[in-house]
N, C-alpha and C positions, 0 to 999 in steps of 0.2 A: 556474633558480633553484626551478622548480615541482617538479621531481624531490626537491630537499632540503626544501621546503616538505614534500610529501606524506611523506617518510620520517620528517621528525620528528613529523609528525601520527602515522604508523604506530605508532613508538614510544611516544609517548603514551598514545594507545589502548589499545596491548597491556598497558603498563603499570595503567592505568584497568581493564580487564578480569580482570588477574591477582588485583588487590588485592580486587575487587568480589565475585571468585568465591570467596574465602575469607570472606565473612561471610553467605553463604545469601542466598536470593532475596527476602526482605522488607526485610531492611537494606539489601542491594545496590540495590534499587529506590528504597528512599527516599534513600538515598545521591547514586544515580544522579540523583535528581531534583534534588537541592540542587544537585549540579554543573553539571547542563545548566543551571539558572536563572542560574548565577552566571558560567559560561565559554561558555555556547552563543552570547551575543550577539558574540562575538569573532571567531566563524567566519561570519557573515552580516550582510550590510548591514541596519540597521536602518529606513532609509530604503525600501527595495525591500518590507519586511515592513509597514511602515506604510501603504505605498501600497497594497498587496494586499489589507489588511484593510479599506480604505475602499472599495475596489470592491466588496466583498460586503456591508458594514455602513457605509454613506453616514451614517447617523445617530449611529454609537457617538461616546463622547465621548472625550478625551483619556485621561484616568484609566483607562478601561474598555479603552482600546487597551494601555496600559503593562500592565494587570493580564493582559490576554489573551496579551500576549507573552511574559510572564514564566511564565505556566502553560504556554504552547506548548513553551518551551525545558525546563521543569521535565518536560513529559511526553516531550520528545524525549529527554532523559538517561536516563528510565526506560526507553524502548524499547531505547536503546544498551545498558543494563545488562543487559536480557534475553536478550542473544545470548549469554552464558555461562550461561545456562541451558536455551538451545533444546533440549539433549539430554533435560533433563529434562522438558522440554514434550511433546515427542516420545513418550518412553515412558511419559507419563502419571504421574509421580510429584509434578506439581505440576497436576494434573486438578483439586483442589479450588479451582484458583484461576481456572479457565475454565469457562464456562457456554456451552453452545449452544442456541440458540431456531431450530426449523425443521430440526431433524434428520431429521424426516420426509421431507423435499423431498431431502435427500442420498441418504436411503435408496431413493426411487422412481428418482432418476436412476441409482443403480447398479443396481438391479433390471431398468431398461428397458434399461440397455447402450448407450444412443445419446449421442453426444456433445453437450456443451452448452458455452456461451461464459459463464464466472463473470466478473462484473465487479465491481470496488470501487476504492477510492483509499487515499491514506495518512492514514487517520482514525487511526490507534493502532499499533499493532504488526500493522503487514499480511503481515508473514511466517507469521503463526499460522494466517492463514486458508487458504492454500495446503497447510500442512501439516494442517490438521484435515479439509480436502478428501479430501486422499491417504489419511489414516489411515482415513476412513470406506469405503475399498475403491475409491472411483474412478480410474480410470485418469486422471492429470492431466498436463499439463505448463504450466509458468508461464513467463511473458513476464517478463524482466527488463532493467532497463537498467544496465550496468556503471558501478561508480563510476568518478568521474574519479582517485581515488588509486589508482594500479596495483598498491601495495602491499597495500593494503587490499582492493582487489578479489579477489584471489586467495585471500584469507583468507575473503571472503564466500562467493566461488563454493564453495568447499569445504563451507562451512557448508550453503548451501542445497542442493547437491546430497547431500549426507550426511544431514541432517536433518529438511529444510523440503520439498522436492519434488525428485525424482530425475531428472527432464525439466525441463531449463531452458533457455529459448529466448532467445536475445540479440535484443533488438529492433532493428528494421530490415528492408530488403527481403530481405535472405536468410534471416532469422528468418520472414518470412511464407512462404515455400516451405516450409521446415520444418513451419510450422503445418500446411499443407494436406496434407504426408504423415502427419503424426502424427492428423489428424482422419480420415483414410482407415481411421487403424488404430483408431479408435474412442477416442481419446484425447479427453477434455474439454480446454477451454484457460482459463486464469486470468490476466487482465491488468488491471493500474490504469489507468483512464482519465481521471487527473487530472494526467498529465505532458505537458509541451509535446514535439508530436513533429514532426520537420521534414517527414516525409512525410506529416502528417496533412491536414486541410482548417479553413480558419480558420471555425469556429462560436462563436456567441454563449455566453460563460459569464460569469455576473454581468454581463450587459449589455454587455458587450465581446467583440470578437472573440478569440478563442485557438485557435493550431493544436491540434487536436484528433483524437486517432486514429479512424481510421474501420473498423478492423478488426472491430469486432462488428456493426455495421452491414452491412458487406460480406458477413459469414458469413451475417446473417439474410436478406438479399436472394439471395444465391445458394442458401443451401443451407437455408434456413428453422430456423435453428437457434434453440434457447430460448436468452434471456438470463436469467440468475440473476444479481440483485444480493446482494452480501453487505456487511454493516457491522460494523466491530467497534468497540467502546468501552471504556473504562477504567472501572470501578466500584470505589469506595472505594481507589483510588490502585494497588493490586497486583492487583485482580481483573479479569477479561476477560469480556464477553458478547459472542458472535459470533452475529449474527443472518443466517439464511438466509433471503431473501424470496421471494415467489413470482415466477414468470418474466414479465417485464413484456409485454406484448400490444402488437404493432406491425401495423399494416396494411401486407400485402404491397405495395400500391400506393405506400405513403411511399418518398420518396427516400433515399438513403445519408445526405444532410445532415440530413433531417428527424429520421432516427430518431438520429443522432449527438447533437441537439439534445435530444431526449427524454432522452437517457441523462445528457448535461449536467444537465439540469433535475433528475433525479434525484440526480446527485453535489451540487448545490448544497444541495439539500433535507436530504443526509445531512450535510453540513459544518456546515449551520446547526444543526442538532441540538446539536453540541460543538464550536463553533469553536476553542476551543484545545486540540482532538486532532487537528486537522489542520495539516500543516506549511506554514505559510503563506510558508516562505522561497524556495521556488522561483520562478523567474522566469516564471512560467505566461504572461504575455500580452505577453511579448516580441515 
């Protein structure tokens, strides 16, 4: 049954992509936002989303929750519509819609030629972050989680390797070995730290334990790599602002768990900047 479900999702999304491509970026984004707010709730449990929001925002009212969820799905729809224009973001045809703060930090990393660890979360169109890092001239490998839908996953892997970041590492134990090999070749690593990972450690996230990746912390402890946080937000519906922040300072005596907790605290702060631009539908605290 799952295969049939995934196949029909694949067909629907491809029709969605084809039609929106005809409209151009701005109309497609606005249409995607409307479609996302109307149909997004059909794909994920509202109960789970509400529960997740209340973990982070315990004082939020019922009406505010409903508004946040609607805006989240609208944003999700816009992100989905963006995939038809990834090529145009890559070749800078849509550069007027994209602004980068902290580009001098990327330039310094490029000049020094030493690998760093870029961290971020699913704040908005997270794919554009890895794209811009690679476009800046930094050798980059991005860690990704394959989609459950095997039909869509083939399409997404092709888009990612062709337009976003050529070096893609599948998350998991085998991926860790690949990371270490690429670091030896002076490749920097980019990963999302807001996904639940079975091989992670149970660390506080919004005051509740959640399985958290320890890869950045391990690289800090073993190799003293810098951790560079990146945040991206949607501005005025169709514009993006990507902020490259200064490296986070760590004490070398801190444990892997303590470093990972600090990264979760950073993640919380970024989520609370624009709660409607984070994807609350993930079962993060399972």
